[in-house]
N, C-alpha and C positions, 0 to 999 in steps of 0.2 A: 497405344495409351497406358501408362502405367496404372496400377491400381494399388490399394493399401487398405486396411481393415480401418484403421482409425486418420483420420488427419488433423493435427492440432496446429490453429496457428497463432503463431506469438510465442517467442523465445523471450519472454521475461521471465521473471522468477514463477510465475502462477503457471505459466504455461509448460516452464521445465518441469514443475512439480505434478501438474497433470500428466505429462509424456511419462517421470519417472514412476509413478503410481501405476499408469495402465500398463507400464512394461512389464508387471508384475504378473499378467492373466495375460494379455495379447501379445502376441508377435509380430504385428505388422504394423506398427504407429509409425507415421511421419510427422516430425514436425519442421513447419517452413519460417523462414525468419527471413525477411527483406535484407535486413543489416547483416553485416559480415560476423556478427558476434552477438554472444546473447546480453538481455538487460540492457539496451542503449537506450531506451526510454525511461519511465517513470521509475524502474527495478535501481536504475544507478545514480537517481537523482533524488535522494530523500534522505530522512533524518537517521534512518538502519535501525529503527526501535523496534523491540519487541513489545507489543502494548499488552495489557494486561485485560482490556476488554469493558472498560469502566463507563466510556462515553455514550455508547451505542444504546440505541431503544430496546429496552427488554421483547425477546422474541424475533428481533431480527436475524437475520442472515451475518450480518456484522457482528453480532454481539455473539452468537452462538458460534463461528466460524473462528473467530479471535480467540476467544476462551479456549475453545479445543486446540486453536493452532498455537497458542501459548506452549502449552504445556509438549504439543508434539515437537515444535521448533528446538525447545531446549534440549529434550531428550536426543533428536536428530542431529545436533551441534555437539552433543556428548559424546554420541556414537561414532560421527564422521571427524570430530577433532576438528570442528569449523571453529574461529576464534569467535567467543561473544562473552559477555559479562552480564550478568543480573546486577546491575546498579541500584532498580528500586529508584522511585519517582515520589516526587511530593508536588502536590498541586496547590497551589497557596492565595490566600485570603487575604486581601488589604485591608477589609473594611466589614463592616457588619451587613450590607447588602451580598458582599460576595461569600460570607460565613454559610449565610442563607442558600446559596447555590450550590457550595459547597457540600452544605448535607445533602441536596438533592442528589448530589453525585453519588454519594456514598449508597443512598438507596438504589439508584440506578445498579451502581456494581455488583452491589450485594444481590439483586433482582436478576443479574447475569452470571451469579456463580463466580463472581470472581473471589479470589480467596485472599485472607489474612489484609482487608485494608482495614486502616485503623486513622483516627485522628491525632493530630499534635498541636497543642495551643503554642502559644507564642515561646514562652521559656524555653522548652523542650527542643521547640525549632531552632530558637538562636543556637543551642549546643549543639543540633544535629548536623545544623547546615551553617556555619559561621557568617558566610559572606550574603545569607538573605535575612529579608525583613518582611514578618507579616504577623497576623494576628491570630492564624488557625491554618492547619495544613493537613490534606488527607495524602497519607501514605500509602502506596503501592509498592510492595516490596518485589512483587513478582514482574516488575516492568526491566528492561536490559535493553540491550546492544549487541545486535550481530553485524559479522565481517559481509554483508552482501554480495560481493563479489564472489568471495569463496562458497557461500551458500549456492549461488546458479553455477559455478563451476561443479561442485557436487553432485546437483541434481543432475547436469546436464553427463558427466560420468557416468553415473547411475542409469539412466534413460539409455544411454547407448549400450550398457554395459549388458544393458536386459533386453537389446537388440533393435532397438527404436532409431530412426535415421534420422539426423536433427540436419537440414538442409540448410544452409546461411546464403545468402545473395537470393534468395526465393522469395519473390514479391507476389502476393495474391492479387490478379488484378480484374480477378469477374470469377464467378460462380453461378451453375446453374444448375437446377435441380431436375432429372429426366431418369424416367423408368427405375424408379426406387433407389438413385445416386446422385452424387455431387459431382458434375464436371466441373473442374478448376481449373483457370486459368493461371499460370506461373509463369511470369516473366514476356507474358504478350503468347501465350501457347495453351491451348488445352491441351494438358500433356499430363493429369491427374484426376483418376476418379475416385472415391469412396462412399460407402453408406453411411458412416459416420464421419462428422467435423465438428472440431470444438473449436469453437472463435474465443480465442484469448488475445487477442491482437490489444489490449490497453487503449490507448491514445486513439486507436483507429478502428476498434471495433465495431463502432456503431457504421461505420463505412463496409466492413465486410457483412454486417448484418442486412445494409441495403443491398448489395451485390446479389444477396440470394433473396432478393425480392420483398423485405418487409417494410413498411410504410413508417420509417422511424419517427414521426410524428404522432401518428396513429396510436402506437402501442407504446412511445412515451420513452424513444431508447436514442434520441440524441443526445451526444455528448456538448459539454463546454470545456471549453481548456481554459485551468484554472492556475496560474503561476504561481510559484512560492518562490521569494530570494534566500538566501542565507547571508550573513557577515560572520566574518570569523574575527575572534578576537585575540589581539597579535599578543597579549602576555599572557603567561602561565595562567592554568585553568585555576578558579579559587575554591570550584565546588567539587564534590565527590560524588554527588546523584543528581539525576535528571528532575529540573526545576520549570514548573511550568505554572503560567497563570491560570484564576477561573475561566472558561471560554465564556463566551457571549452564547445565549441562546439561540440555536439554529445559523452560529455560525459559519462559513466556509469552511476555516480552521481552527484548531486547538490554542490561537495565538499564538505570538511571538515568543519561544522559550529557548532555554540553553539546552544545547546540542552537544554531548562531548562523544569523543570517538576513542578507539581501542587503544590508539597512540596516545591518548592524554589530553589533546587539542580540544576547546573550545569553541563551537560559534552558537550563532545563535539565529532564529528562524522557523520556519518559514512567515513569511507575510503573503495576504491573500490580493491575488489582482488576474481578476477575468482578462483574456487574451483572446485575439481571432486566430493566429498565427501561431504557430511552435515557436519561441524565443528562448533561449537559453542565458540572454546575458543577463547581468546584474547593474543595475543602475546605480550608478555610486551617490545619485541626488537622493536616495531613499536613505542615506544610513542617519539622516537626523530625525526621520520618522521611526526607524529601528530604534535610535538611542532612546527616544522620549518611552516607547514601550518597556524596554530594558533596565531602564534606570527606575522605574518604580517599584520592580523586583530586588536587582542589584545598583544601589545607590552608589557604588564605590567604582561602577563602570562609567568611564569618560568617553566622547563621541571619536575624540581622536585613535582610540585605543579598538576600533572598529573597521575592519576592511572588507570587501566585497570577493565571496567566497564562492558560491556555486546557485543554482537554481534548478527547478524542476517542474513540470507543468502535471497537474491532478486530471485525471479525464471524470469529470463531475457529471451526474447526471442530471444536479438540480443547476439552474442558473442562477444570476445575481438576485440576491432579496429572498429566493426561493426556498421552502422547506427541505431541510435536509432529505436525501434518498438513501433507500438499502439498495446493496449490490443485486444486478439483476444474475441469478444463473439460470437459465430456464431452458428446457429442451422443448421445441419449437413445432410439436407435432399438433397443437392445437391452429396454429398459422399456417396448415397444409407443408409443412419443412419437417417430416420426421426426422431424426438422426442428427439434427442441426442443435448444437447446443451452442445457447449465446453465453458468453460471459461480461457484461457490461456494466460500467462505472466502477470499473475495480480499483478503487484509491486505498487508500489508507483504511483498514488495518490489512491489506492486502498482502504486503509482506511477510505481516505476523500469522496471518491464515492461511499462507500459500499451501503447508499440507494437508490442511485439514480442507481447503478446497479441494485440492487433487482428491481425495478420499470422496468429498460431496459428488465432484463430477463423475470418479467410477461408478457409484451407485444411480447415475442419471442413463450411464450407457447400457444398450440393449443389447 
């Protein structure tokens, strides 16, 4: 049986960031991924937005790691020449009720130490972004976009350059704790052992936790799949910044918003649909509902301008109608599993926070 100092499960952007960070100090890190390449789940099916940290509850891991991760990610992209752009974002209120929510968002963002937020009134907003209608907007200059594929490739190369082994086609099918180490079943054979296991398996992280013997319902680790679809705008982009609606309180998403890519393309999404199975198809019948959301902010968009684009699935800890939950990043000695570090419910802002999560996990490794 092979042995490793540390085993990381899952080669999404967070798992790769953890492996790269741990490789700075540890020389025997093994990263297991069941797919044939990195980032085949949530990491490659999202808006690729670098968030500022406005939306998350003060004191939460999401807030802390997003704000730290924002700074780290921009610096990392500059150092490694990863394509990115600090576009800036506006959150637009359409009526007085939404203005009150916008005021709350500003206070929350400032409480999270988000820098340089400010309001724009209707006249300034109209000049700032000609295609947008609203009475007031919250401007976040430090929101941007990143080439997530290049980011993950760079993290993979960094991890391997520091001696980590990245093993694709390696599915974890079982795990048991015995005599102070974890015996891991890889592809049907108990072939790997380690005293430290980091579960960064994204959509399947609750299943990995269950394999280790954790009662998911008792500790509230059971995940819910939440699908989000995107529709592409088939005409040339008419905006220069990311534009978001004011989100509903405790909503599962941030509302259907504009998504600009580094090539200058424009799409809208994602919506919110809880599903039982992974399904990355975009239902063309949803176009009408998308358009009805979009046209509130962008009255010039016609329904016929929208075409199905892509879909992703978020690993949410809260089910339909439940209050939003924070990230779980926990060393499980309290559950009788020392050396097991679970990362459960790592959805947005996981991409933004990936480097900060890597540092956070490094500090949990004993």
